[in-house]
C-alpha positions in Angstrom: 175.6 17.1 -148.1 175.4 17.4 -144.3 172.9 15.2 -142.5 169.9 17.0 -140.8 168.5 15.9 -137.4 164.7 15.6 -137.2 163.2 17.1 -133.9 161.2 14.9 -131.5 157.8 15.7 -129.9 159.6 16.7 -126.6 161.7 19.2 -128.8 158.6 20.7 -130.2 157.1 21.1 -126.6 160.3 22.7 -125.4 160.3 25.1 -128.4 156.6 25.9 -127.7 157.2 26.6 -124.1 160.2 28.8 -125.1 158.0 30.7 -127.4 155.4 31.2 -124.7 157.8 32.3 -122.0 160.2 29.6 -121.1 159.9 26.4 -119.1 158.8 28.1 -115.9 156.1 30.1 -117.6 154.8 27.2 -119.7 151.0 26.5 -120.0 150.8 23.0 -118.9 149.8 22.7 -115.2 148.7 26.2 -114.9 145.5 28.2 -114.5 145.3 30.7 -117.3 142.6 33.0 -118.8 140.7 32.3 -121.9 137.9 33.6 -124.0 134.8 31.8 -124.8 134.5 31.6 -128.7 131.5 29.3 -129.0 129.1 27.2 -127.1 128.2 24.0 -129.1 125.6 21.7 -127.4 127.1 20.8 -124.0 130.6 21.9 -124.8 132.3 25.3 -124.5 135.1 26.4 -127.0 137.8 28.5 -125.3 140.9 30.3 -126.8 143.7 30.5 -124.3 146.2 31.9 -126.9 147.5 28.5 -128.2 147.6 27.5 -131.8 144.5 25.4 -131.1 141.4 25.9 -129.0 140.3 23.7 -126.1 136.8 22.2 -125.2 135.4 22.2 -121.7 132.0 20.6 -120.7 129.3 23.2 -120.1 128.3 21.6 -116.7 131.9 22.6 -115.3 130.7 26.2 -115.5 127.6 25.8 -113.4 127.3 25.6 -109.6 125.7 22.4 -108.1 122.0 22.3 -108.8 122.1 25.4 -111.1 122.5 26.2 -114.8 125.6 27.6 -116.3 125.5 31.4 -116.9 127.9 31.8 -119.8 127.9 33.4 -123.3 130.3 33.9 -126.2 133.0 36.5 -125.4 133.1 35.9 -121.7 136.5 35.6 -120.0 137.1 32.6 -117.9 139.9 30.9 -116.0 140.8 27.3 -116.9 143.4 24.7 -116.0 145.7 23.6 -118.8 146.3 19.8 -118.5 148.1 19.5 -121.9 148.9 22.0 -124.6 147.8 19.6 -127.3 146.2 16.1 -127.4 146.1 13.5 -130.2 143.4 15.5 -132.0 145.5 18.6 -131.8 143.3 20.4 -129.3 144.3 21.9 -126.0 143.1 19.9 -122.9 141.5 22.3 -120.5 139.5 21.9 -117.2 137.3 24.6 -115.5 136.8 22.3 -112.4 140.7 22.0 -111.9 140.9 25.7 -112.3 138.2 26.4 -109.7 139.6 23.6 -107.5 143.2 25.2 -107.4 141.7 28.6 -106.8 139.5 27.2 -104.0 142.3 25.4 -102.3 144.4 28.5 -102.1 141.5 30.4 -100.6 140.4 27.6 -98.2 143.9 27.2 -96.8 144.0 30.9 -96.0 140.6 30.8 -94.4 141.4 27.5 -92.4 144.5 29.2 -91.0 142.3 32.1 -89.8 139.6 29.8 -88.4 137.1 31.6 -90.6 133.7 30.3 -91.9 133.5 29.2 -95.5 130.4 29.0 -97.8 129.4 25.8 -99.5 126.6 23.8 -100.9 125.6 20.3 -100.0 125.1 18.4 -103.3 125.5 14.7 -102.7 125.3 11.7 -100.3 128.1 9.4 -99.5 128.7 6.6 -96.9 128.6 8.2 -93.5 127.7 11.7 -94.6 127.4 14.1 -97.6 129.6 16.0 -100.1 129.9 19.7 -100.0 131.1 22.0 -102.9 133.3 24.8 -101.5 133.3 26.9 -104.6 135.2 24.1 -106.6 136.7 22.0 -103.8 134.8 19.0 -102.7 134.6 18.5 -98.9 133.1 15.7 -96.6 130.4 16.6 -94.2 130.0 13.7 -91.5 126.3 12.8 -90.7 126.9 13.8 -87.1 128.0 17.2 -88.2 124.9 18.2 -90.1 122.9 19.5 -87.1 122.9 19.9 -83.4 120.2 17.1 -83.2 119.9 14.1 -85.5 118.2 15.0 -88.9 116.2 12.4 -90.7 115.7 14.2 -93.9 118.6 16.4 -95.2 116.8 17.2 -98.6 115.8 20.7 -97.5 119.4 21.5 -96.8 120.7 20.4 -100.1 121.7 22.8 -103.0 121.5 25.8 -100.7 124.5 28.0 -100.0 125.2 28.0 -96.2 128.1 28.5 -93.9 130.5 25.7 -92.7 133.4 25.3 -90.4 136.6 23.5 -91.7 137.5 20.9 -89.1 140.5 19.4 -91.1 142.1 19.6 -94.5 145.0 17.9 -96.3 145.8 19.3 -99.8 148.2 16.6 -100.7 145.5 14.0 -100.2 142.7 16.2 -101.4 140.7 15.7 -98.0 138.6 18.4 -96.4 136.1 17.7 -93.5 133.6 20.5 -92.6 131.0 20.9 -90.0 127.5 22.8 -90.2 126.9 21.8 -86.5 129.8 24.0 -85.2 128.2 27.0 -86.9 124.8 26.3 -85.4 126.2 25.7 -81.8 128.2 28.9 -82.0 125.1 30.8 -83.3 122.9 29.2 -80.6 125.5 30.0 -77.9 125.4 33.6 -78.9 121.6 33.7 -78.9 121.4 31.9 -75.6 123.8 34.4 -74.0 121.6 37.3 -75.1 118.3 35.6 -74.1 119.5 34.4 -70.8 120.4 37.9 -69.8 116.7 38.8 -70.1 115.5 36.0 -67.7 115.4 35.9 -63.9 114.7 33.3 -61.3 111.1 33.4 -60.2 110.0 34.8 -63.6 106.8 33.3 -65.1 107.0 32.6 -68.9 105.3 30.7 -71.6 107.1 28.1 -73.7 106.5 25.2 -76.1 107.3 21.5 -75.3 110.0 20.4 -77.7 111.0 17.0 -76.3 109.8 14.6 -73.6 112.0 12.1 -71.7 111.4 9.8 -68.8 112.8 12.4 -66.4 111.1 15.5 -67.7 110.4 17.7 -70.6 112.5 20.3 -72.6 110.6 23.5 -73.2 111.6 26.2 -75.7 111.5 29.5 -74.3 112.0 31.4 -77.5 115.4 30.3 -78.6 116.7 28.8 -75.3 115.6 25.5 -73.8 114.8 24.9 -70.1 114.2 21.5 -68.4 111.0 20.8 -66.7 111.7 17.9 -64.4 109.0 15.4 -63.8 109.1 16.2 -60.0 108.2 19.8 -60.8 105.3 19.0 -63.0 102.8 18.6 -60.3 102.4 18.0 -56.5 100.8 14.7 -57.2 102.7 11.6 -58.3 103.6 11.6 -61.9 105.0 8.4 -63.4 105.8 9.9 -66.8 105.6 13.5 -68.1 103.3 12.4 -71.1 100.5 12.0 -68.5 100.3 15.8 -68.3 101.9 17.3 -71.4 102.5 16.5 -75.0 105.1 17.7 -77.6 103.9 21.0 -79.1 101.9 22.0 -76.1 102.2 25.7 -74.9 102.9 25.6 -71.2 103.1 28.3 -68.6 106.1 27.8 -66.4 108.2 29.4 -63.6 111.9 29.7 -63.8 113.3 27.9 -60.7 117.1 28.2 -61.3 119.4 29.7 -63.9 123.0 28.6 -64.2 124.6 31.4 -66.3 127.9 29.5 -66.6 126.4 26.3 -68.2 123.4 28.3 -69.5 121.1 25.7 -68.0 117.5 26.6 -66.9 115.3 24.7 -64.5 111.6 25.2 -64.8 108.5 24.3 -62.7 104.8 24.1 -63.2 103.7 22.9 -59.8 105.1 26.2 -58.4 102.2 28.1 -60.0 99.7 26.0 -57.9 98.9 26.3 -54.3 100.9 24.0 -52.1 98.6 21.3 -50.7 101.0 20.7 -47.8 100.3 24.1 -46.3 98.1 23.5 -43.2 98.4 19.7 -43.6 98.6 19.2 -39.8 95.2 20.8 -39.4 93.6 19.0 -42.2 94.9 15.6 -41.2 95.1 15.5 -37.4 96.7 12.5 -35.6 94.0 9.8 -35.1 91.8 10.8 -38.0 90.4 8.0 -40.1 90.6 8.7 -43.8 90.2 7.1 -47.2 92.8 7.1 -49.8 94.2 5.3 -53.0 97.2 3.2 -53.1 99.7 4.8 -55.6 102.9 2.9 -55.0 104.0 -0.2 -53.3 107.6 -0.8 -52.1 109.5 -3.3 -50.0 109.0 -1.3 -46.9 105.4 -0.3 -47.2 102.7 1.4 -49.6 102.1 5.0 -50.4 98.5 6.2 -50.1 97.2 9.4 -51.8 94.9 11.3 -49.6 94.4 14.1 -52.1 96.2 15.3 -55.2 99.7 16.2 -54.1 99.6 14.6 -50.5 100.6 11.1 -50.1 101.3 9.2 -46.8 103.3 6.1 -46.1 101.8 3.0 -44.5 104.8 1.2 -43.2 104.9 -2.6 -43.5 104.6 -2.9 -39.7 101.4 -0.8 -39.8 99.6 -2.8 -42.5 98.1 -5.9 -40.7 97.4 -7.0 -37.2 98.1 -10.7 -37.9 100.1 -10.9 -41.1 103.8 -10.4 -40.1 106.8 -10.3 -42.4 104.7 -10.3 -45.4 105.4 -8.2 -48.7 103.0 -5.2 -48.8 101.9 -6.3 -52.2 100.2 -9.3 -50.7 98.1 -7.1 -48.5 97.2 -4.2 -50.8 97.2 -3.5 -54.6 98.0 -0.4 -56.6 94.9 1.8 -57.2 93.1 0.1 -54.4 90.8 2.4 -52.1 91.7 1.7 -48.5 90.8 3.2 -45.1 93.8 4.5 -43.0 94.4 6.3 -39.7 96.9 9.3 -39.3 99.7 8.2 -36.9 102.1 11.2 -37.5 102.4 14.4 -39.6 105.6 16.3 -40.3 104.6 19.4 -42.4 108.1 20.7 -42.7 109.5 17.4 -44.2 106.2 16.7 -46.0 105.7 13.4 -44.5 102.5 11.7 -43.2 102.7 8.3 -41.4 99.6 6.2 -41.8 98.3 3.0 -40.3 96.2 0.5 -42.2 95.5 -1.9 -39.3 94.6 0.9 -37.0 91.6 1.7 -39.2 90.3 -1.9 -38.6 89.1 -3.6 -35.4 92.0 -5.1 -33.2 91.4 -8.9 -33.5 93.1 -9.4 -30.1 90.5 -7.2 -28.5 87.7 -8.8 -30.5 88.8 -12.2 -29.4 88.9 -11.1 -25.8 85.4 -9.8 -26.0 84.1 -13.1 -27.5 86.4 -15.5 -25.5 87.1 -14.3 -22.0 89.5 -16.1 -19.7 88.2 -19.6 -18.8 86.3 -20.0 -22.0 86.9 -23.2 -24.2 88.0 -22.6 -27.8 88.8 -25.0 -30.8 91.7 -24.5 -33.2 94.3 -26.0 -35.5 97.9 -26.6 -34.6 99.8 -24.0 -36.7 103.3 -24.8 -35.5 105.1 -26.8 -32.9 108.2 -25.2 -31.2 110.6 -26.5 -28.5 108.5 -24.7 -25.8 104.9 -25.2 -26.9 102.3 -25.3 -29.6 100.8 -22.4 -31.6 97.1 -22.8 -32.3 95.1 -20.9 -35.0 92.0 -19.4 -33.6 89.0 -17.5 -35.1 89.7 -13.9 -35.9 93.0 -14.9 -37.6 94.9 -14.8 -34.3 97.2 -17.4 -32.7 97.3 -18.7 -29.1 100.1 -20.6 -27.5 99.8 -23.7 -25.3 103.0 -24.0 -23.2 104.6 -27.4 -23.0 103.7 -27.7 -19.3 100.0 -27.1 -20.1 99.5 -29.8 -22.7 99.0 -32.9 -20.5 99.3 -34.1 -16.9 101.8 -36.7 -15.8 104.3 -36.6 -18.5 107.2 -34.4 -19.4 106.7 -31.3 -21.6 108.9 -32.9 -24.3 106.8 -36.0 -24.4 103.5 -33.9 -24.5 104.7 -32.1 -27.5 105.3 -35.3 -29.4 101.6 -36.1 -29.0 100.5 -33.5 -31.3 101.2 -32.7 -35.0 100.8 -29.6 -37.3 97.3 -29.3 -38.7 95.7 -31.3 -35.8 92.5 -29.9 -34.5 92.6 -29.5 -30.7 90.4 -28.0 -27.9 91.9 -25.7 -25.2 90.9 -23.4 -22.5 91.8 -19.6 -22.5 94.2 -19.0 -19.6 95.3 -15.4 -20.2 94.9 -12.6 -22.9 97.4 -9.8 -23.3 96.0 -7.4 -25.8 98.9 -5.0 -25.9 101.5 -7.7 -26.4 99.1 -9.6 -28.7 99.4 -12.8 -26.8 96.8 -15.5 -25.8 97.9 -18.3 -23.5 95.9 -21.6 -23.8 95.8 -24.8 -21.7 94.9 -28.3 -22.9 95.4 -30.3 -19.8 93.0 -28.2 -17.8 90.2 -29.8 -19.8 91.0 -33.2 -18.5 88.4 -34.7 -16.2 88.2 -33.1 -12.7 90.5 -30.2 -13.8 89.7 -27.0 -12.0 88.4 -24.0 -14.0 91.3 -21.7 -15.1 91.6 -18.8 -12.9 90.4 -20.4 -9.8 92.5 -19.9 -6.5 93.5 -22.4 -4.1 91.0 -21.3 -1.5 88.0 -21.5 -3.9 88.6 -25.3 -4.2 88.5 -25.7 -0.4 92.2 -26.6 -0.3 95.0 -24.7 1.2 98.8 -25.3 0.9 100.2 -27.7 3.6 96.7 -29.1 4.3 96.3 -32.8 4.6 93.6 -34.3 2.5 92.3 -37.8 1.5 92.7 -38.5 -2.1 91.3 -41.1 -4.5 93.5 -42.5 -7.3 91.9 -41.8 -10.6 94.6 -43.0 -13.0 98.0 -44.7 -12.6 100.8 -43.4 -14.8 104.4 -44.0 -15.1 105.2 -40.6 -13.9 102.8 -40.7 -10.9 99.2 -40.8 -9.9 96.3 -38.6 -10.9 94.1 -38.2 -7.9 91.0 -36.5 -6.7 90.6 -34.7 -3.4 87.7 -35.9 -1.3 84.5 -36.9 -3.0 84.0 -35.2 -6.3 86.7 -32.6 -5.4 89.3 -31.1 -7.6 91.9 -33.3 -9.3 95.7 -33.1 -8.8 98.8 -35.0 -9.5 101.3 -36.8 -7.3 104.7 -37.2 -9.0 106.5 -40.5 -8.7 109.1 -38.8 -6.4 106.4 -37.8 -4.0 104.8 -41.2 -3.5 107.1 -42.1 -0.5 110.4 -41.6 1.1 111.9 -44.9 0.1 112.5 -46.0 -3.4 110.2 -49.0 -3.1 107.4 -46.7 -2.0 107.8 -44.6 -5.2 106.5 -47.2 -7.6 103.1 -46.1 -9.1 102.2 -49.7 -9.8 101.7 -50.4 -6.1 98.6 -48.2 -6.2 95.2 -49.1 -7.7 92.5 -47.0 -9.1 90.0 -46.2 -6.5 92.5 -46.6 -3.7 92.3 -43.9 -1.0 95.1 -42.5 1.2 96.2 -39.2 2.8 98.5 -36.7 1.1 99.7 -33.2 1.7 98.9 -30.1 -0.5 102.4 -28.8 -1.5 101.3 -26.2 -3.9 99.4 -25.3 -7.1 100.4 -25.1 -10.8 99.8 -22.2 -13.2 96.1 -23.2 -13.7 95.7 -23.4 -9.9 95.5 -27.2 -9.9 96.8 -28.7 -6.6 99.9 -30.8 -6.4 99.9 -33.5 -3.7 102.8 -35.4 -1.9 102.9 -38.5 0.2 106.4 -38.0 0.9 105.9 -34.5 2.3 103.1 -35.8 4.6 105.5 -38.5 6.0 108.2 -36.0 6.7 105.8 -33.6 8.3 104.3 -36.3 10.6 107.8 -37.4 11.5 108.7 -33.9 12.6 105.5 -33.5 14.5 106.1 -36.8 16.4 109.7 -36.0 17.3 108.6 -32.5 18.6 105.9 -34.1 20.8 107.2 -37.3 22.1 110.9 -37.2 22.0 113.9 -35.0 22.7 117.5 -35.0 22.0 118.5 -36.3 25.5 115.8 -38.8 26.1 117.6 -41.7 24.7 114.5 -42.9 22.9 114.8 -44.4 19.4 112.9 -43.1 16.4 110.8 -46.4 16.4 109.9 -46.0 20.0 108.8 -42.4 19.3 106.7 -43.2 16.3 105.1 -46.2 18.1 104.1 -44.0 20.9 102.7 -41.4 18.6 100.7 -44.0 16.7 99.3 -45.4 20.0 98.2 -41.8 21.0 96.6 -41.3 17.5 94.9 -44.6 17.9 
């Protein structure tokens, strides 16, 4: 008896495929049509023409978030995974069938850049899942809406259009965007709306968003920017000072850029311009009151009325405080008195002066302390040329080094005083325009002439010979007094005689009297004397009177004869 070979499982599959139309027309891996024969609990029994029926979960026939609309006898398409499993049933899938059909359709729509309809049904990291009629796509969070959306719940389980950004069938990846659809729709709406708008048009809108630099106003489907500088003529630090989100505002269209579809809006343009007629309202020299609104390095802005501010430059803030930050003189919101210095209506600028609205301390000082009056003060600073003395009225006066003391050099006189020391001085000169006060300290020494006196008023004239009395012997010379109770003066060491031995101050004594010649007056009109000049003058006079160039007489003979005649 001939042996019989037993067929294997693969042989049976091949025979089945042959019976169903050959290897290429086999059921496995294909989408086929079947008929619903029964619905048992959550399973659907489907006959696809095989020797056994297959079962598919009822939920696979329902759209996300909806119930399945299916009944016995309905014809459906399913995907055949296997013809027969271990239990003898066909392994079918409705999801695979829908997915395969969906991929074919999506690939065609993607190539045509067409919109597709889908339903957001789940959340994943970084975005959401979208059902595109069987194919699952990824919707990034940034592609949900034009602006960030905090709650996506109202958008879920609702059929809506999407744009396919990228798809890869081999990997099963699809990326879609809802934002692209919204931007395209908005651009179409904006193009239509912007055609109906014109510059200068007055329109109402709703405030949608507020930023530091302005507010976005919805004009009925298109947004316009209301910049903070166009909210009001007065200074606005932040738009929220005038408007809030949700407010309905009346605005004027300032500019329209139809290429970029940007619209600039203004509110202050609907008000009267406070700068009109500003020159007449604020004439130069007028004194006004205002409020400090802003302080900078170079000055302070003062509001004269809502919408009009003037600048007080740092140089016009104080008569006496120089090189000081404006914030140390005034503070924000402070009410101050100012004077109008200049008005430029075209440039919308007003220059104000703070110090001009106050009394000039230099004029006040001159009224209280005329030249020749004695003042007390404190040494504020010592420089290489003199001392600066702080006086009442917050002004400073200067004592030049030559007016500090008699008989010593200016450098030595400067070393006699220190910062913070209280001193007494006499007013020598006041220059209000240059803000200068000249003081003298040595003029207050005993016998010193009053500042401002002239040579003739003291009874002395230059080149006059007078008898002086030694008041004080110093290393640098002698302090002397002319006549009895006359003015005091000084004789320098070099003027005590022609010879070096005669120029020693220690050869004189206090109370000693001798003749000297007035050779001039210092800045305070105090006389300067010289014995040496007197000797030279007497010598010249004797030569002229008693001798000549051809007489042959010696200088000693001439002087002896002159002395005899004098005696």
